[in-house]
C-alpha positions as CSV (number, residue, x, y, z in Angstrom):
1,M,4.2,203.2,87.3
2,R,1.5,202.9,90.0
3,A,3.7,200.5,91.9
4,V,6.7,202.7,92.0
5,G,5.0,206.1,92.8
6,D,6.6,206.1,96.2
7,E,10.0,205.5,94.8
8,I,9.6,208.3,92.3
9,E,8.5,210.7,95.1
10,R,11.5,209.6,97.2
11,L,13.8,210.5,94.3
12,G,12.3,214.0,94.4
13,A,10.0,213.8,91.4
14,K,6.2,213.9,90.9
15,L,4.4,211.3,88.8
16,V,1.7,212.7,86.6
17,L,-0.7,210.7,84.3
18,I,-1.9,212.7,81.4
19,G,-5.0,211.2,79.7
20,N,-6.6,212.3,76.5
21,G,-10.2,212.2,77.7
22,T,-12.4,215.0,78.8
23,P,-12.2,216.5,82.3
24,E,-15.5,214.7,83.1
25,Q,-14.0,211.4,82.0
26,G,-10.9,212.1,84.1
27,T,-13.1,212.7,87.2
28,E,-15.1,209.6,86.5
29,F,-11.9,207.5,86.0
30,E,-10.5,208.7,89.3
31,G,-13.8,207.8,91.0
32,R,-13.6,204.3,89.7
33,D,-9.9,203.8,90.2
34,P,-8.3,206.2,92.6
35,L,-4.7,207.1,91.7
36,P,-1.8,207.7,94.1
37,F,-0.6,210.5,91.8
38,R,-2.0,213.4,89.8
39,L,-4.2,212.9,86.8
40,L,-4.4,215.6,84.1
41,V,-6.4,215.5,80.9
42,D,-5.5,216.8,77.4
43,P,-8.6,216.3,75.3
44,D,-7.2,218.5,72.5
45,L,-4.0,216.4,72.4
46,V,-1.8,219.5,72.5
47,G,0.8,217.9,74.8
48,Y,0.7,214.6,72.8
49,Q,1.5,216.6,69.6
50,A,4.2,218.6,71.3
51,L,5.9,215.4,72.4
52,E,5.4,213.9,69.0
53,L,3.4,211.0,70.2
54,K,1.9,208.7,67.6
55,R,-1.7,208.2,66.7
56,S,-2.4,204.9,64.9
57,L,-5.5,203.2,63.8
58,L,-3.6,199.8,63.7
59,A,-1.8,200.1,67.0
60,G,-4.4,198.0,68.8
61,F,-4.1,195.2,66.3
62,R,-0.4,194.4,66.4
63,P,0.6,191.0,67.8
64,R,2.6,192.5,70.6
65,T,-0.5,194.3,71.9
66,L,-1.9,191.0,73.0
67,L,1.3,190.2,74.9
68,H,1.1,193.7,76.6
69,L,-2.5,192.9,77.6
70,V,-1.6,189.5,79.1
71,N,1.3,191.1,81.0
72,A,-0.9,193.8,82.3
73,L,-3.6,191.3,83.5
74,R,-0.9,189.3,85.2
75,A,0.2,192.5,87.0
76,G,-3.3,193.0,88.3
77,Y,-4.7,195.5,85.7
78,R,-8.3,195.0,85.2
79,G,-9.1,197.9,82.9
80,G,-12.3,199.5,82.3
81,R,-14.2,201.1,79.4
82,L,-12.1,202.9,76.8
83,E,-12.5,206.7,76.9
84,G,-10.8,209.5,75.0
85,D,-9.0,208.9,71.7
86,A,-8.6,205.1,71.4
87,Y,-6.0,205.6,68.6
88,Q,-3.7,208.0,70.5
89,L,-0.6,206.3,71.8
90,G,1.2,207.5,74.8
91,G,4.7,207.6,76.2
92,V,6.7,208.0,79.4
93,F,8.8,211.1,79.9
94,L,11.1,212.6,82.5
95,I,10.8,216.3,82.1
96,V,12.9,218.3,84.5
97,P,12.5,221.9,85.7
98,G,13.3,224.2,82.7
99,G,11.6,221.8,80.3
100,D,14.5,219.5,79.4
101,V,13.5,216.0,78.6
102,R,15.9,213.6,80.4
103,Y,14.1,210.4,79.4
104,A,11.6,209.6,76.6
105,R,9.9,206.5,75.5
106,V,7.2,206.8,72.8
107,S,4.8,203.9,72.6
108,R,4.7,202.0,69.4
109,E,1.5,200.1,70.1
110,L,-1.1,199.9,72.8
111,G,0.4,198.9,76.1
112,D,4.0,199.5,75.0
113,E,5.6,200.8,78.2
114,P,9.2,201.0,79.2
115,P,10.7,198.9,81.9
116,V,10.1,200.7,85.2
117,E,13.7,200.2,86.1
118,D,14.8,202.3,83.1
119,V,12.7,205.2,84.2
120,L,13.9,205.0,87.9
121,E,17.5,204.8,86.7
122,S,17.1,207.9,84.6
123,L,15.5,209.7,87.4
124,A,18.2,208.6,89.9
125,K,20.9,209.8,87.5
126,W,19.2,213.2,87.2
127,T,18.7,213.6,91.0
128,T,22.3,212.5,91.7
129,G,23.5,215.1,89.2
130,M,21.3,217.8,90.8
131,A,22.7,216.9,94.3
132,T,26.2,217.1,93.0
133,A,25.6,220.4,91.3
134,T,24.2,222.0,94.5
135,T,26.9,220.7,96.7
136,G,29.9,221.0,94.4
């Protein structure tokens, strides 16, 4: 998502990363790897639970996890030390004003992320619909 942050902003949305570490870990992470978008932390996993994100002890040991790692390394990700809940899986969501979820992808294993094009397409459809609603 880092690579398409500008496109997301152009479409009228804000990209936010929500990690499950502590506030101190979030600050330290941003110091090591500055982000072009907002970082929030949810150490109590309240948001993760509300979005029904999975927590799995075996998620890091699935064969596809290695493929996700190789793809991330090819894309330039160099990682760092693991912080927060290592077993908590994430997801990608498009949540619009009012709280409606217009796109949801829940990770099945570590590194399981949706194609960026799918997220941008969903966002473009929503923003096009909003423009039509305000002009029509």
